[in-house]
C-alpha positions as CSV (number, residue, x, y, z in Angstrom):
1,X,-52.7,12.9,-13.7
2,X,-51.0,15.6,-15.8
3,X,-53.0,18.8,-15.7
4,X,-54.4,19.8,-19.1
5,X,-53.5,16.5,-20.9
6,X,-55.7,13.4,-21.5
7,X,-55.0,10.7,-19.0
8,X,-55.5,7.8,-21.4
9,X,-53.1,9.3,-24.0
10,X,-50.4,10.1,-21.4
11,X,-50.7,6.6,-19.8
12,X,-50.4,4.9,-23.2
13,X,-47.3,6.9,-24.1
14,X,-45.7,6.1,-20.7
15,X,-46.4,2.4,-21.0
16,X,-45.0,2.4,-24.5
17,X,-41.7,3.8,-23.1
18,X,-41.7,1.1,-20.5
19,X,-42.3,-1.7,-23.0
20,X,-40.2,-0.3,-25.8
21,X,-40.2,-3.5,-28.0
22,X,-44.0,-3.1,-28.5
23,X,-43.8,0.0,-30.7
24,X,-43.9,-1.9,-34.0
25,X,-47.0,-3.9,-32.8
26,X,-48.9,-0.7,-32.0
27,X,-47.7,2.0,-34.5
28,X,-49.8,0.4,-37.3
29,X,-52.7,-0.2,-35.0
30,X,-53.3,3.1,-33.2
31,X,-53.9,6.0,-35.6
32,X,-52.6,9.4,-34.8
33,X,-56.2,10.6,-34.9
34,X,-56.7,8.7,-31.7
35,X,-54.7,11.5,-29.9
36,X,-56.8,14.5,-29.3
37,X,-54.0,16.6,-27.8
38,X,-51.4,18.2,-30.1
39,X,-48.5,17.3,-27.7
40,X,-49.4,13.7,-27.2
41,X,-50.2,13.3,-31.0
42,X,-46.8,14.8,-31.9
43,X,-45.0,12.5,-29.5
44,X,-46.9,9.5,-30.9
45,X,-45.9,10.5,-34.4
46,X,-42.3,10.6,-33.2
47,X,-42.5,7.2,-31.6
48,X,-43.9,5.7,-34.8
49,X,-41.1,7.3,-36.8
50,X,-38.5,5.8,-34.5
51,X,-40.2,2.4,-34.7
52,X,-40.3,2.5,-38.5
53,X,-36.6,3.4,-38.7
54,X,-35.6,0.6,-36.3
55,X,-34.3,3.1,-33.7
56,X,-34.6,2.2,-30.0
57,X,-37.5,3.9,-28.3
58,X,-36.1,6.1,-25.6
59,X,-36.5,9.6,-24.0
60,X,-33.2,10.9,-25.5
61,X,-34.2,9.6,-29.0
62,X,-37.6,11.3,-28.7
63,X,-36.0,14.5,-27.5
64,X,-34.1,14.6,-30.8
65,X,-37.1,13.5,-32.9
66,X,-40.0,15.4,-31.6
67,X,-40.3,19.1,-32.4
68,X,-42.5,21.1,-30.1
69,X,-42.7,24.7,-28.9
70,X,-42.7,24.0,-25.2
71,X,-44.1,27.4,-24.3
72,X,-47.1,26.9,-26.6
73,X,-47.4,23.3,-25.5
74,X,-47.2,24.4,-21.8
75,X,-44.7,21.8,-20.8
76,X,-41.2,22.3,-19.2
77,X,-39.6,20.1,-21.9
78,X,-40.3,17.0,-23.9
79,X,-38.1,14.7,-21.6
80,X,-39.9,16.0,-18.4
81,X,-43.3,15.5,-20.0
82,X,-42.3,11.9,-21.0
83,X,-41.1,11.2,-17.5
84,X,-44.4,12.4,-16.1
85,X,-46.2,10.1,-18.6
86,X,-44.1,7.1,-17.3
87,X,-44.9,8.0,-13.7
88,X,-48.6,8.1,-14.6
89,X,-48.5,4.7,-16.3
90,X,-49.3,2.7,-13.1
91,X,-53.0,2.1,-13.6
92,X,-54.9,-1.2,-14.0
93,X,-55.0,-1.0,-17.8
94,X,-52.3,-2.5,-20.1
95,X,-51.2,-1.5,-23.5
96,X,-53.8,-3.6,-25.3
97,X,-56.7,-2.1,-23.3
98,X,-55.5,1.4,-23.7
99,X,-54.9,0.9,-27.4
100,X,-58.4,-0.4,-27.8
101,X,-59.8,2.6,-26.0
102,X,-57.8,5.0,-28.3
103,X,-58.8,3.1,-31.4
104,X,-62.5,3.2,-30.5
105,X,-62.3,6.9,-29.8
106,X,-60.7,7.5,-33.1
107,X,-63.3,5.4,-34.8
108,X,-66.1,7.4,-33.2
109,X,-64.5,10.7,-34.2
110,X,-64.2,9.5,-37.8
111,X,-67.8,8.3,-38.0
112,X,-69.0,11.5,-36.4
113,X,-67.0,13.7,-38.8
114,X,-68.2,11.6,-41.8
115,X,-71.8,11.7,-40.7
116,X,-71.6,15.5,-40.2
117,X,-70.2,16.0,-43.7
118,X,-72.8,13.7,-45.2
119,X,-75.7,15.5,-43.4
120,X,-74.3,18.9,-44.7
121,X,-74.3,17.6,-48.3
122,X,-77.8,16.3,-47.9
123,X,-79.0,19.6,-46.4
124,X,-77.3,21.7,-49.0
125,X,-78.6,19.4,-51.8
126,X,-75.1,18.9,-53.1
127,X,-75.4,15.1,-53.3
128,X,-78.0,12.6,-54.6
129,X,-78.9,9.3,-53.1
130,X,-76.5,7.3,-55.4
131,X,-73.6,9.5,-54.5
132,X,-74.3,9.3,-50.8
133,X,-74.5,5.5,-51.1
134,X,-71.2,5.4,-52.9
135,X,-69.5,7.7,-50.4
136,X,-70.9,5.6,-47.5
137,X,-69.7,2.4,-49.0
138,X,-66.2,3.8,-49.7
139,X,-66.0,5.2,-46.2
140,X,-66.9,1.8,-44.6
141,X,-64.4,0.0,-46.8
142,X,-61.6,2.3,-45.9
143,X,-62.6,2.1,-42.3
144,X,-62.4,-1.7,-42.4
145,X,-59.1,-1.7,-44.2
146,X,-57.6,0.7,-41.6
147,X,-58.7,-1.4,-38.7
148,X,-57.5,-4.6,-40.3
149,X,-54.1,-5.6,-38.7
150,X,-51.0,-5.6,-40.7
151,X,-50.1,-9.2,-41.6
152,X,-46.5,-10.4,-41.7
153,X,-43.1,-8.8,-41.2
154,X,-40.5,-8.7,-43.9
155,X,-37.4,-10.8,-43.4
156,X,-35.4,-7.6,-43.7
157,X,-37.3,-5.9,-40.8
158,X,-37.0,-9.1,-38.8
159,X,-33.3,-9.1,-39.4
160,X,-33.0,-5.5,-38.3
161,X,-34.7,-6.4,-35.1
162,X,-32.4,-9.4,-34.5
163,X,-29.3,-7.2,-35.1
164,X,-30.7,-4.5,-32.8
165,X,-31.1,-7.1,-30.1
166,X,-27.5,-8.4,-30.6
167,X,-26.2,-4.8,-30.5
168,X,-28.1,-4.2,-27.3
169,X,-26.7,-7.4,-25.8
170,X,-23.2,-6.4,-26.7
171,X,-23.7,-2.9,-25.3
172,X,-25.0,-4.1,-22.0
173,X,-22.8,-7.1,-21.7
174,X,-25.9,-9.3,-21.3
175,X,-26.3,-12.5,-23.3
176,X,-29.6,-13.4,-24.9
177,X,-32.0,-15.1,-22.6
178,X,-31.4,-16.7,-19.2
179,X,-29.1,-19.5,-18.0
180,X,-30.2,-22.1,-15.6
181,X,-27.9,-21.4,-12.8
182,X,-26.5,-24.9,-13.0
183,X,-23.7,-25.4,-15.6
184,X,-24.6,-29.0,-16.5
185,X,-28.2,-27.9,-17.3
186,X,-26.9,-25.0,-19.5
187,X,-24.9,-27.6,-21.5
188,X,-28.0,-29.9,-21.6
189,X,-30.8,-27.4,-22.4
190,X,-29.2,-24.2,-23.7
191,X,-30.7,-20.8,-22.7
192,X,-34.2,-19.8,-21.9
193,X,-35.3,-17.0,-24.2
194,X,-38.2,-14.7,-24.6
195,X,-41.3,-16.4,-26.0
196,X,-40.2,-19.9,-25.0
197,X,-42.8,-22.3,-23.6
198,X,-40.9,-24.9,-21.6
199,X,-42.0,-27.9,-19.6
200,X,-40.4,-29.3,-16.5
201,X,-41.9,-32.8,-16.0
202,X,-41.4,-35.1,-13.1
203,X,-42.9,-37.3,-10.4
204,X,-44.6,-35.7,-7.3
205,X,-42.2,-35.2,-4.4
206,X,-39.0,-35.3,-6.5
207,X,-38.3,-31.6,-6.3
208,X,-39.9,-29.9,-9.3
209,X,-41.3,-27.0,-7.3
210,X,-38.0,-26.7,-5.4
211,X,-36.0,-26.6,-8.7
212,X,-38.5,-24.1,-10.1
213,X,-38.1,-21.8,-7.1
214,X,-34.3,-22.0,-7.4
215,X,-34.5,-21.2,-11.1
216,X,-37.0,-18.3,-10.5
217,X,-34.7,-16.8,-7.8
218,X,-31.7,-17.1,-10.2
219,X,-33.5,-15.2,-13.0
220,X,-35.0,-12.8,-10.5
221,X,-31.6,-11.4,-9.7
222,X,-31.8,-9.7,-13.2
223,X,-35.5,-9.4,-14.0
224,X,-38.8,-9.8,-12.2
225,X,-40.2,-13.3,-12.2
226,X,-43.8,-14.4,-11.5
227,X,-44.8,-17.8,-10.1
228,X,-48.5,-18.7,-10.5
229,X,-49.6,-21.6,-8.3
230,X,-52.8,-23.2,-7.3
231,X,-51.0,-25.5,-4.8
232,X,-49.1,-23.3,-2.4
233,X,-49.6,-19.8,-1.0
234,X,-46.8,-17.3,-1.1
235,X,-46.0,-17.5,2.6
236,X,-45.6,-21.3,2.3
237,X,-43.3,-21.0,-0.7
238,X,-41.2,-18.3,1.0
239,X,-40.9,-20.3,4.2
240,X,-39.3,-23.2,2.3
241,X,-36.7,-20.7,0.9
242,X,-36.1,-19.3,4.4
243,X,-35.6,-22.8,5.7
244,X,-33.1,-23.5,2.9
245,X,-31.2,-20.2,3.4
246,X,-31.1,-20.3,7.2
247,X,-30.5,-24.1,7.7
248,X,-33.5,-24.2,10.1
249,X,-35.4,-27.4,9.8
250,X,-38.6,-27.1,7.9
251,X,-40.1,-29.7,10.2
252,X,-39.3,-27.6,13.2
253,X,-40.8,-24.6,11.5
254,X,-44.0,-26.5,10.9
255,X,-44.2,-27.8,14.4
256,X,-43.4,-24.4,15.8
257,X,-40.5,-25.8,17.9
258,X,-37.8,-23.4,16.8
259,X,-35.7,-21.6,19.4
260,X,-34.7,-18.0,19.6
261,X,-31.5,-18.4,17.6
262,X,-33.3,-20.2,14.9
263,X,-35.9,-17.5,14.7
264,X,-33.2,-14.9,14.4
265,X,-31.6,-17.0,11.6
266,X,-34.9,-16.9,9.7
267,X,-35.2,-13.1,10.1
268,X,-31.7,-12.7,8.7
269,X,-32.5,-15.1,5.8
270,X,-35.5,-13.0,5.0
271,X,-33.4,-9.8,4.9
272,X,-31.1,-11.5,2.4
273,X,-34.1,-11.9,0.1
274,X,-34.8,-8.2,0.2
275,X,-34.7,-6.8,-3.4
276,X,-35.0,-10.2,-5.0
277,X,-37.6,-9.7,-7.8
278,X,-39.3,-13.1,-7.3
279,X,-43.1,-12.8,-6.9
280,X,-45.8,-15.3,-6.2
281,X,-49.5,-15.4,-7.0
282,X,-51.7,-18.0,-5.4
283,X,-55.0,-18.4,-7.2
284,X,-57.7,-21.1,-7.5
285,X,-58.7,-19.5,-10.8
286,X,-56.4,-21.3,-13.2
287,X,-58.4,-20.5,-16.3
288,X,-56.0,-19.7,-19.2
289,X,-57.7,-16.3,-19.6
290,X,-56.9,-15.5,-16.0
291,X,-53.3,-16.6,-16.3
292,X,-53.0,-14.2,-19.3
293,X,-54.6,-11.4,-17.2
294,X,-52.1,-12.0,-14.4
295,X,-49.1,-11.9,-16.6
296,X,-50.3,-8.7,-18.3
297,X,-50.9,-7.1,-15.0
298,X,-47.5,-8.2,-13.8
299,X,-45.7,-6.8,-16.8
300,X,-47.7,-3.6,-16.5
301,X,-46.7,-3.2,-12.8
302,X,-43.0,-4.1,-13.1
303,X,-42.3,-2.9,-16.7
304,X,-40.8,-6.3,-17.6
305,X,-41.1,-10.0,-16.9
306,X,-38.1,-12.3,-17.0
307,X,-40.1,-15.5,-16.8
308,X,-43.4,-17.0,-15.6
309,X,-43.6,-20.3,-13.7
310,X,-46.9,-22.1,-13.7
311,X,-47.3,-24.7,-11.0
312,X,-48.8,-27.0,-12.3
313,X,-50.1,-27.3,-15.9
314,X,-52.4,-30.1,-14.5
315,X,-54.3,-27.5,-12.6
316,X,-55.0,-25.3,-15.7
317,X,-58.5,-24.9,-17.1
318,X,-58.0,-24.4,-20.9
319,X,-61.6,-23.2,-21.0
320,X,-62.6,-26.0,-23.4
321,X,-65.6,-28.1,-22.4
322,X,-65.7,-31.9,-21.9
323,X,-62.0,-32.7,-21.9
324,X,-60.4,-35.5,-20.0
325,X,-57.2,-35.0,-18.0
326,X,-54.8,-35.8,-20.8
327,X,-56.7,-33.7,-23.3
328,X,-56.9,-30.8,-20.8
329,X,-53.1,-30.8,-20.4
330,X,-52.5,-31.0,-24.2
331,X,-54.9,-28.1,-24.8
332,X,-53.4,-26.1,-21.9
333,X,-49.9,-26.5,-23.4
334,X,-51.1,-25.4,-26.8
335,X,-52.6,-22.2,-25.3
336,X,-49.6,-21.5,-23.1
337,X,-47.3,-21.8,-26.1
338,X,-49.3,-19.2,-27.9
339,X,-49.4,-17.0,-24.9
340,X,-45.7,-17.1,-24.4
341,X,-45.2,-16.0,-28.0
342,X,-47.9,-13.4,-27.8
343,X,-46.6,-11.8,-24.6
344,X,-42.9,-12.4,-25.4
345,X,-42.4,-14.0,-22.0
346,X,-40.8,-17.3,-21.2
347,X,-43.5,-19.5,-19.6
348,X,-42.3,-22.6,-17.7
349,X,-44.9,-25.1,-16.9
350,X,-44.5,-27.8,-14.3
351,X,-46.1,-31.2,-15.1
352,X,-46.8,-34.3,-13.2
353,X,-46.4,-37.9,-14.4
354,X,-48.9,-40.8,-14.4
355,X,-48.8,-43.7,-11.9
356,X,-47.1,-45.8,-14.6
357,X,-43.8,-44.3,-13.4
358,X,-44.1,-45.9,-10.0
359,X,-45.8,-49.1,-11.3
360,X,-42.8,-49.8,-13.5
361,X,-40.0,-51.9,-11.8
362,X,-37.1,-49.8,-13.0
363,X,-35.7,-46.3,-12.3
364,X,-36.2,-44.8,-15.8
365,X,-38.3,-41.7,-16.5
366,X,-39.9,-41.5,-19.9
367,X,-41.7,-38.8,-21.9
368,X,-44.6,-41.3,-22.2
369,X,-45.0,-41.2,-18.4
370,X,-46.3,-37.6,-18.7
371,X,-49.8,-36.6,-19.4
372,X,-50.0,-35.9,-23.2
373,X,-46.5,-37.3,-23.9
374,X,-45.5,-36.6,-27.5
375,X,-48.4,-34.2,-28.0
376,X,-47.3,-31.8,-25.3
377,X,-43.7,-32.2,-26.5
378,X,-44.7,-30.9,-29.9
379,X,-46.1,-27.7,-28.4
380,X,-43.1,-26.8,-26.3
381,X,-39.8,-25.0,-27.1
382,X,-38.1,-27.4,-24.7
383,X,-39.0,-30.2,-22.4
384,X,-36.9,-31.5,-19.5
385,X,-37.7,-34.5,-17.5
386,X,-36.4,-34.7,-13.9
387,X,-36.5,-37.2,-11.1
388,X,-34.5,-38.5,-8.1
389,X,-34.2,-42.2,-8.5
390,X,-33.2,-42.4,-4.9
391,X,-36.7,-41.5,-3.9
392,X,-38.4,-44.1,-6.0
393,X,-36.0,-46.7,-4.8
394,X,-36.7,-45.8,-1.1
395,X,-40.5,-45.4,-1.5
396,X,-41.4,-48.1,-4.0
397,X,-38.8,-50.5,-5.2
398,X,-36.9,-51.5,-2.0
399,X,-40.1,-51.9,0.1
400,X,-41.7,-53.8,-2.8
401,X,-38.9,-56.2,-3.6
402,X,-40.1,-59.8,-3.7
403,X,-36.7,-61.4,-3.0
404,X,-33.6,-60.6,-1.0
405,X,-31.5,-60.6,-4.2
406,X,-33.8,-58.0,-5.7
407,X,-33.7,-55.9,-2.5
408,X,-29.9,-55.9,-2.5
409,X,-29.9,-54.9,-6.2
410,X,-32.2,-51.9,-5.4
411,X,-30.1,-51.0,-2.3
412,X,-27.0,-50.9,-4.5
413,X,-28.7,-48.5,-6.9
414,X,-29.9,-46.4,-4.0
415,X,-26.3,-45.8,-2.9
416,X,-25.4,-44.9,-6.5
417,X,-28.2,-42.3,-6.7
418,X,-28.0,-41.0,-3.1
419,X,-28.3,-37.2,-3.2
420,X,-28.4,-37.2,-7.0
421,X,-31.0,-36.2,-9.6
422,X,-31.3,-37.0,-13.2
423,X,-32.3,-34.4,-15.8
424,X,-33.3,-35.6,-19.3
425,X,-33.6,-33.4,-22.4
426,X,-36.7,-34.6,-24.1
427,X,-36.8,-31.7,-26.5
428,X,-34.6,-28.7,-27.3
429,X,-35.7,-26.6,-30.2
430,X,-32.3,-24.9,-30.6
431,X,-30.1,-27.9,-30.0
432,X,-29.8,-31.6,-29.7
433,X,-32.1,-33.6,-27.5
434,X,-32.1,-37.1,-26.0
435,X,-29.2,-36.4,-23.7
436,X,-29.2,-36.5,-19.9
437,X,-27.1,-35.2,-17.0
438,X,-26.8,-35.7,-13.2
439,X,-26.9,-33.0,-10.6
440,X,-26.5,-33.0,-6.8
441,X,-29.5,-32.7,-4.5
442,X,-29.4,-31.2,-1.0
443,X,-32.4,-32.3,1.0
444,X,-31.9,-29.8,3.9
445,X,-31.6,-26.9,1.4
446,X,-34.2,-28.4,-1.0
447,X,-31.9,-27.4,-3.9
448,X,-30.1,-28.8,-6.8
449,X,-26.5,-28.0,-7.7
450,X,-23.6,-28.9,-10.0
451,X,-21.8,-32.0,-8.7
452,X,-18.5,-30.2,-9.0
453,X,-19.6,-27.5,-6.6
454,X,-20.2,-29.9,-3.8
455,X,-23.3,-28.1,-2.6
456,X,-26.0,-25.6,-3.7
457,X,-25.1,-22.1,-4.6
458,X,-26.7,-19.3,-2.6
459,X,-28.8,-17.8,-5.5
460,X,-30.4,-21.2,-6.1
461,X,-32.2,-21.2,-2.8
């Protein structure tokens, strides 16, 4: 709380500074009349001016833009006031909720002012019934127009934003989006960028969740990452990472048969994870509206979100009645795609395959094996299919061989695919699809790696 200043207004300004790219979405939505304090209103005017000019929103830029008499305003300086606003922006409400409160407050003020003026005209006898009706109609029309969102962005403004992003990338030395942490997948899939909705589809037990954990940890070295799961609690997920980092057998951990040295190795492994911005949220409420609320709360708390992993899309409730499994998955993908664009966050959904994958007597993985197939592909920015043929050979094909010749055939393929995984690009919006690549697989580390590396890299655990 900043003494003498409205909490809602200060928190909104602080959040805006933390989520700088949102200024253009809100400067046409939140009127300056929503700010009841001269200082907060003047700062909001400065923010809107910076947004309109394409200038990055920052404390130094506002210091140059905003003109205030600090003695009359009763603040030490504009930068110190802005820093206080940013410190206050740690409540439960996000930008959308705060903007709605401010807009509603401005609306009430406008209506109250208009009603007061109208009553004065009536009392003074300065307006007849027809004039009052016309004034009221014009007021309501203007009010509706002001609250109607601005539609569309000019190609020039969009170009300015793209150039600004490129300049920022050059200044910071960071490239656009995230790499996969595995070079062969970078070549296959390109980069993961803001607003992407991607799908990682594969059979159960083939390592989807392990791969997603490694990818999340890789991205989390730069930006906070949120994993939302209805299948595993945070402690269970973390224990798998600790097992991988320490080399302590996961079976020994589960059976509670580890010795003192192994326990110490787990403690050291956990210390290595300190500062890694990888966060987990276990929930049995997988409604699409709750997923949106979780992402918004995460962005609000951490100020940024590098990616969101949803494990799995099969668990999502799209909040549409009377849908079968395939229709649920298709509708969930449609809504996740819109959500990724709306929140400007990459969302990576993990998807299962149907039993047809194991029923088929070969080691291929096809898009049609997934729930929704082509329909979910159409909604995604990218789709990667992944599996470990070695596992299907060991679990299904070799035990189910009807002849010795067939069994030997499968055993030969088993040796070929031992400790290997296949990734197939089923869709890539910004590049060619239909290609595939192989990676290594470490069972003890439950991690994938480039074959040239000979083993998993540390940040992929």
